[in-house]
C-alpha positions as CSV (number, residue, x, y, z in Angstrom):
1,A,0.0,0.0,0.2
2,G,2.7,1.9,0.8
3,L,4.5,2.1,-2.7
4,I,1.2,3.0,-4.1
5,Y,0.8,5.6,-2.4
6,A,4.5,6.9,-3.3
7,G,3.6,6.1,-7.0
8,L,0.4,8.1,-6.7
9,R,2.3,11.2,-5.0
10,S,5.0,10.9,-7.7
11,D,2.9,10.0,-10.5
12,R,5.3,7.4,-11.6
13,A,2.6,4.5,-12.9
14,W,5.8,2.0,-12.1
15,M,5.6,2.1,-8.7
16,R,1.7,1.7,-8.7
17,T,1.8,-1.2,-10.5
18,V,4.2,-3.0,-8.6
19,G,2.8,-2.1,-5.6
20,L,-0.5,-3.4,-6.8
21,A,1.1,-6.4,-7.7
22,L,2.4,-7.5,-4.2
23,L,-0.7,-6.4,-2.4
24,G,-2.1,-8.8,-4.9
25,L,0.8,-11.3,-3.7
26,S,0.5,-10.5,-0.1
27,A,-3.6,-11.3,-0.9
28,A,-3.4,-14.1,-2.1
29,G,-0.5,-15.6,0.7
30,A,-3.6,-14.0,3.3
31,S,-5.8,-16.8,1.6
32,L,-3.9,-19.8,1.8
33,H,-3.5,-19.0,5.1
34,L,-7.0,-18.6,5.7
35,L,-7.5,-22.2,3.9
36,F,-4.2,-23.9,5.5
37,D,-3.9,-23.0,8.8
38,A,-5.2,-24.3,11.4
39,P,-4.7,-21.8,14.8
40,A,-4.2,-23.2,17.9
41,N,-6.6,-20.7,19.7
42,A,-9.8,-19.9,18.2
43,L,-9.3,-15.8,18.8
44,L,-6.6,-13.8,18.0
45,N,-4.2,-16.0,16.5
46,T,-1.7,-15.4,13.8
47,R,-3.9,-16.0,11.1
48,T,-6.1,-13.7,12.8
49,F,-3.6,-10.6,12.5
50,T,-2.2,-11.7,8.9
51,V,-5.2,-11.4,7.7
52,G,-6.6,-8.5,9.7
53,A,-3.1,-6.7,7.9
54,V,-3.6,-7.4,4.6
55,V,-7.4,-6.4,4.6
56,L,-6.1,-3.1,6.4
57,A,-3.5,-2.6,3.3
58,L,-6.1,-3.4,1.0
59,L,-8.9,-0.8,2.8
60,A,-5.7,1.7,2.5
61,A,-4.8,1.2,-1.1
62,V,-8.3,1.5,-2.2
63,R,-8.8,4.9,-0.1
64,E,-5.6,6.4,-1.8
65,L,-6.9,5.1,-5.0
66,T,-10.5,6.5,-5.3
67,M,-9.1,10.1,-3.8
68,W,-6.4,10.1,-6.5
69,R,-8.7,8.6,-9.6
70,P,-8.5,11.5,-11.8
71,V,-5.0,11.0,-12.2
72,L,-5.0,6.9,-12.8
73,R,-4.6,5.5,-15.6
74,P,-7.8,4.1,-17.3
75,R,-7.8,0.7,-16.2
76,E,-6.1,1.5,-13.0
77,Y,-8.8,2.4,-10.9
78,D,-10.8,-1.3,-11.7
79,F,-8.2,-2.6,-9.0
80,A,-9.8,-0.3,-6.4
81,H,-13.0,-2.1,-6.7
82,L,-11.3,-5.2,-6.6
83,G,-9.2,-4.5,-4.0
84,L,-12.8,-3.8,-1.7
85,I,-14.2,-7.0,-3.0
86,V,-11.3,-9.0,-1.8
87,A,-10.9,-7.1,1.8
88,A,-14.3,-7.9,2.3
89,G,-14.0,-11.5,1.3
90,L,-11.1,-11.6,3.5
91,G,-12.3,-10.3,6.2
92,V,-15.5,-12.3,6.4
93,A,-14.1,-15.7,5.9
94,A,-11.4,-14.8,8.9
95,M,-14.4,-13.4,11.1
96,T,-16.2,-16.5,10.3
97,L,-13.4,-19.3,10.5
98,D,-12.4,-17.4,14.3
99,A,-16.2,-18.4,14.7
100,V,-16.3,-21.5,13.9
101,T,-12.8,-22.5,15.5
102,A,-14.1,-21.0,18.6
103,T,-17.5,-22.5,18.9
104,A,-17.4,-26.0,16.8
105,V,-17.3,-29.0,18.9
106,F,-14.6,-31.6,17.1
107,G,-15.6,-29.8,13.1
108,V,-19.1,-30.2,14.3
109,W,-21.2,-26.8,13.9
110,T,-23.7,-26.6,16.8
111,S,-26.4,-24.1,17.0
112,T,-24.0,-22.1,18.7
113,T,-21.5,-22.2,15.8
114,Q,-25.0,-21.3,13.5
115,A,-25.9,-18.1,15.2
116,A,-22.3,-16.9,15.5
117,V,-22.0,-16.9,12.2
118,S,-24.9,-15.0,11.5
119,V,-24.3,-12.3,13.5
120,I,-20.7,-12.3,12.0
121,W,-21.9,-11.9,8.6
122,S,-25.0,-9.6,9.9
123,L,-22.7,-7.3,11.5
124,A,-19.8,-7.1,9.0
125,A,-22.8,-6.4,6.3
126,T,-24.0,-3.6,8.3
127,V,-20.0,-2.2,8.3
128,L,-20.0,-2.6,4.9
129,I,-23.2,-0.2,4.3
130,A,-22.0,2.3,6.7
131,L,-18.4,2.3,4.9
132,G,-20.5,2.5,1.8
133,F,-22.3,6.2,2.7
134,R,-19.2,7.3,5.0
135,F,-17.0,7.2,1.8
136,R,-19.7,7.0,-1.2
137,S,-19.0,4.2,-2.3
138,A,-22.1,1.8,-4.1
139,L,-19.8,-1.3,-4.4
140,A,-19.7,-1.1,-0.5
141,R,-23.3,-0.7,0.4
142,W,-24.2,-3.2,-2.6
143,L,-21.6,-5.8,-1.2
144,G,-23.1,-5.5,2.3
145,I,-26.8,-5.8,0.6
146,G,-25.8,-9.2,-0.7
147,L,-23.9,-10.9,2.2
148,F,-27.6,-9.9,4.3
149,G,-29.3,-11.9,1.5
150,L,-26.4,-14.1,2.4
151,T,-26.9,-14.4,5.6
152,I,-30.9,-14.4,5.5
153,A,-30.8,-17.5,3.2
154,K,-29.0,-18.6,6.0
155,V,-30.8,-18.2,8.5
156,F,-34.1,-19.3,7.0
157,V,-32.1,-22.3,5.8
158,A,-29.4,-23.9,7.9
159,D,-30.4,-21.9,11.4
160,V,-34.3,-22.5,11.8
161,A,-33.4,-26.1,10.9
162,G,-33.5,-27.2,14.4
163,L,-36.2,-25.2,16.3
164,D,-39.5,-25.7,17.1
165,V,-42.6,-23.8,15.3
166,V,-42.6,-21.3,17.9
167,Q,-39.0,-20.9,17.8
168,R,-39.1,-20.3,14.1
169,V,-42.0,-17.3,14.3
170,I,-40.4,-15.2,16.4
171,S,-37.1,-15.7,14.6
172,A,-38.5,-14.5,11.3
173,L,-40.3,-12.2,12.9
174,V,-37.3,-10.4,15.1
175,L,-35.8,-10.8,11.6
176,G,-38.2,-8.9,9.5
177,A,-38.1,-6.3,12.4
178,V,-34.1,-5.9,12.1
179,L,-34.8,-5.7,8.2
180,V,-37.0,-3.1,8.0
181,L,-34.9,-1.1,10.5
182,V,-31.8,-1.6,8.3
183,A,-34.6,-0.8,4.8
184,G,-35.4,2.8,6.9
185,I,-32.1,3.7,7.8
186,Y,-30.9,3.2,4.2
187,Q,-34.0,4.8,2.7
188,A,-33.3,8.0,5.2
189,I,-29.5,8.3,4.3
190,M,-30.1,7.8,0.6
191,L,-33.2,11.2,0.8
192,R,-30.5,13.2,3.3
193,E,-27.6,12.5,0.1
194,R,-29.5,13.4,-2.6
195,R,-31.1,16.6,-0.5
196,A,-27.3,17.8,0.1
197,S,-26.5,17.0,-3.7
């Protein structure tokens, strides 16, 4: 990310290209770390910190590329979108794996595991939508909405499968209330932005 920033400041395309390539290799390494590293402890392990550092570097690069968009070559700004998608994917995957490692007993997903994953995905979706509004990124908002959709599908397919009828109805009502609340906040922010511009 530092090399990308230096390339932006000095208007040297080769520095930006090398920085983007190194950041891509770091993201690939973090992905492999997620797939093949089995940490001894569930939370705050080297896997979490490694992936977290790469996610932060990706987000810093996305921020810089977005700020310097007018001076970029035509295809360079596409890397900002790709970086945001990879950062979101790595972040959600790392948090999900930590929740599974912490709650799955001998690798078997329990109802606690299912609930933890659903909560993490919901929180991540909320953060993506909030960041999308904060930094005026439609892609971040769409990623958050997509993750909410995936979470809803998971809740109705996997999470409520073991519940009785009354608990299913309560779960559906609570999920519906949360979605109505999020949709109302989303619409209020969109209306405020339209009035401001």
